N, C-alpha and C positions, 0 to 999 in steps of 0.2 A: 217708593220707599228707599230704593237703591240710591235714586239722585238725591234724595235727602240725607242719607245715612252716610254713604261712601262716594258721592259725587263728586268731590272734591280731586280723588285720583281717578275720575272715568270709568268706575264699574260699570254703572247704568249705561254707558256708551258700549261696551261689550256685549252685556245682555242683551241690547235691541240689535245688534249686529253692525253697529257701526265702529267699528273697531279702529278705524283711522282717527277719528275723533278721541276715541279711548289713550290711544296714543298721544295724542296731542294733550290730552288733559294731564296724563302721567308726568310729560316733559315739563308742563308749565304749571303742576299744581304748586310750586315754592313760591308764585308770586300772587296766588289766592284768586285770580281770575276764574280759574275754573271752579272753585269753590262758589262764587258768586252766581256765575251762570248755572250751576248744578242747582243752588236752591231756587231760581226763577224755574228752570225746567221741571222741577220736583213739585211747585206750586201749579205748573201749567199741566202736568199730568193728572194731579188731583182735581183740578178744575174741570177739565176736558171730560165729556160723557165718555162711556167705555166704548160704546160704537165707534166714536171718532177717533179714539186712540188706536183701535183695532184695525180701522179702515186706512190709517196712517202706516200703522207698523207692516200691513201687507204690503205697501209700496218701496219697502227699505231694499234695495239691491245693490247696495255699494258701501264700502267703507267711510265715505265723508257725506252720509247724508243725514237731515235732521227728522225728528219725529215728531 
């Protein structure tokens, strides 16, 4: 839900631990690219099974990783 509601400013990236992408999203929020990518990520998070999201979230170990 964070990706859909506040994804344009990167809040969902900070929540998942990818703070590097969160900063990039905040810097680039004025050009709408983070908003479009957050919409796609939000839909992806909803479509993926919970077990798959949890497995991918366990692999996060740095600021510039994708879930």
